[in-house]
Steps between C-alpha positions, in 0.01 A plus 500: 500500500485827334717552174636831422543580126770740384367738228639414151667835460689461826623148392619625163680789674683271744594258206623784289710629793651162559574471125665853498688419808626154362596674171699781677690242718575300184617810325717590798638149521576486130673841535710371792591194305609703199686737715677215690599341167640825365692579811654143481606567142654835599705321769320687784451176694403615850237741353372210282462280796264759660268503201517125459405454874175692426419271200571181693290611800198508263616220264722264698510241208639753241775277367679774316489738783647246724778432251573867462499563879727197558748631247499842655606325828772314310639815352505663831697197616218375737470145379328387832213740434477399136478121569131505636379675184649244269362222736152651446543521129573111495217432730255687302644393174693182523604495128634864499862455384603859603404433859740207524779694326477799723457288807830324404665841483377591840625180655839547329532841658409348837773238463256210478661355198362136512151643520572735218626214286162316553318816418680565175452139388126549552532833308658317203205257485255769539638708208499181286133463578417859437595435137212275446228632738211754458685833561204650673501253771850588631658810336209747479481450115879578435576154349418404148211272431591134416395354167292188466817291464612605861804694385517884514365687202734753352808630684540394863423763757805688598367483856514127501849481344638746738334333802611153407864622456486683831393197690800305355729791604345479846598134506847598391525754777389255753748243400768768498424606856509139606845459358390283202637711219527246234118416538437873519680554162270244353188689611623840361584328174141393487380850582708653226375233248147613590551874495845626398442870561490517878838639645418348836548139357842583372598675834386193688690264270812732532477481885505126483785482259695738716445267799622206280812702408411533131582862470500520111142356474378710796643815328330405167172474708539841665583663177190359331295620798636851448423491130147411571456732785758791451328703780475200729700572815514142631675386180775742570532411863533138417762553232695716729512225768632255228756755385621550862539128533713500187721775644380779291419737787483832280244334256306356790482848658380649176222244484403569863493872426285447199248286702471764772473777232204310356338433833636697802290303736642159383652393831658186366718702265580744786612210711714343235676815429566563871656162524743569205587841637568368845719220347692771327556698813247768414304461817355844524323462171391146597349618815314768305352240263395269790341787688317581179370141476397507874295826462309324213447184696531579872423167626715307259743273688726477186585872522588488872716189425693662223557828697627279792738336261648827373541624873690180565731575217547843629597355831209679667413182687253630768310689248490196278357296788231740575388500128525128460294460816211673319562273189472191719185634675333553158593167370680251722534252218759699309837319518709790374382730783635255758818463287562877504412530866752226586766683300423804708528322833836351362613845436415609864688190623167361646576152353242300679220721385657476153487130514132494613398710198722319249360175613151635413618614172641167422183327612300711256757486223757214542663562170610854561879509510498842667331365808745199538791761453385728768413236752831328441683837577286537814588148621860594444476806702374291807752235456291227351747422229366177373149658456660783318691283246173294460278793398776677296547174307131484438511851359778389275285206390201706423695772325833350349532782256479772760839643591383663829394163665850344418664807630326489830558136546865540408532767761375272771725221389798727511416635840455141634830407355379275211733664242453249239134531501524880511730508205250279298216739565720807416606340174130449413440868579781598278338301212143623554570874575873607470390858600377387831811319609707793361312737725650319801859501361493157350469147647830497673443821692147409588624174646762671703242760628252237591761292680604804700176655579159369575234473245390812307161425338530578129202632316517592140215753551720686742796538255338805352448663837827695532534747780683836512798443738511864602126481593560188704792655689280797577236279670775323688642832634151632596424169663816510707454857596139428611638210704756725682213739586296206640234536216467115468191504282643767269815294461292187427324675221836596339644160531171362363566696187861373467390136533218548261738612227784271598408195707852358484625793692592322820592791729160648455354209677737563791385859528123432455509191719640679804285806426195265509585357821578834654169631389316196631385411149460149358754348242834534684566127474391495142772748411749304707417179303514689165852637590619150598368356185685756299840502696518159670698473831841620386412859516594693812143640540336147481515420875349844574208426258448168687460701817244715322331193372494359846362815665230548233381140520498496870295822505244335268478191734695273244728344748603216254605741233678706763706206614573402141659843432728452809597128422576593139721796586691320781568189281615712212732739686849473666428457864765747608365781282252782607195503523484120568501567868178700467351215300598240755363726783159517338503128438578474886837337444690755704418746780446878499833539676677289256346707220621820652841356564539397139427851379835675435453809293265788560279383206488141647411627850211727340364187326531287809314742717232549237426141446510418863249778561263337245541159659424648834188666357407165366523352853297793659783673677435860392717669758824323420423536115472877546836511673671324207329714242578810692867392498498472122326831448761672734824293421429295192675535161337774310491341158333163569171348417504371863505857624212588268311203635557585861395868456189391304405245773543767779303743291218257462499417868480862585212555257274206537282594217749400254486145338831368633413597864179305449692208373743524804196510735379184342828341565470611864142348532589156368 
């Protein structure tokens, strides 16, 4: 075997080149590390992550770089990406107290509260150990050196003091999120004993005291936090929330304004101010705050949930549902999103969907009185009165000091004829909030109104939403004009605006419901049910709305619902009055000849021929149906919804591309 010797000068050249390369790489790595740390301190977290990535590619066990990168992710609200960095810190340095503390914070942000609790307990133990260990082994030389007696020489490291206190504050936050506020206060007390200059500890303790109803002590904590951190936006936001709970709305808004002024990107303060503005009826300003929050955090379910809630209070129910769908898609575990969407479905009269959502809200948050109130009202609307009273009573049990829950239960009691129970609830409302009961003219008038009319859902958040009567009348006039012209979709849009602003305006449901049916759009039976819930069966238009409910339900294939409309109307009406013969014909109680014979006036004949034609279409007899529809068009009463319906049906039959014609063809093909 022949050996080849490399000349000495060549070997030295290679070695020097390697050394120079290694030195250059080390210099670049150190520069990237310094740059990453500087960017972190400057709050430029995304840029810092890029620099720290380069460091960790070369030095994957750099503890301080991992800590810094993990905290960048936390500040960018990406706890799931931060957690692996803190796990690596603990794996490489099992006694590193900061790793446990930061890991606990990430777990809290992820909602893993019990794991966070365990992590903070380990952090507390690690910080205690740090006081007596060789600083170079765990904290890169930042801890003071222990003396021979084992205690710290000189003044304790500020880093250890602050870290130890932060771990106890983390325990307090974990207990608070788990609903154990008394234990949380104990931990915050310990944090403040260790280090009394951190405003976060006072804010956390104030939050717990607010939850416990100790407003005076909570206010003292928030004031101290502001004294310690006069430019700390979170302290102002937290104090504003307390002031709002104390009924001091103006002072609360001032604190929210200050928090946002200090930090325009503080989404928590933007959402708090939006909620306050919405409650006070300033919904345009509220929407602006929510949209600003959403721009800052476009994938934040909380922002979509809040925006949906404001839209519900504005009566813009479909827009609310679209927004809340996004909130639930982003975070299906958020009870308030289901609650708000359930309220929107209630507003649209889609009570079964409302009940589904509200049951989900209750499963996620069983102690929310709003969810029980809304589901109770939905059960009332579909006639499940026992369930309605049960849930409304649960809302009262959960929030005995809330006037609204007593008012809603009182309304249901009054409508069901339980006068004594209704009076009891109204008296409680008078005691809790005299302004609210006065808004409805007093308990006696409210009892009379509820006994005469069906339930009108009361929502304090809508009290501030007052509509301009002249503007509403303009929409009504425009809707009726478009209806006469046969522009059903245009008419629907106008009546949508009326109902959004005044959901108790019963006649708007009449106009929109029939327009929906004539246009072949969904929702006719929903409008029919909304009208009947508002007016009951004593109103002259109620049997006609039952006809609309029957037709709309049948068109959607809901035969049982259709039959229910007929049965309710017939049993609630005098048998000799019109349009009972139409109802009985559609229920197959009488023949077509008997129906036509019962029709006396021109209007009644118009209605008889129209509904007879629709029934013939249902049976597949297109030829005879056309004969009756043509009779109505040529001889029928000019001012009748039946005439409008007959003309619309003929129009759609003559132009099969339209929606109603497709619906009719579906009938013929069944």
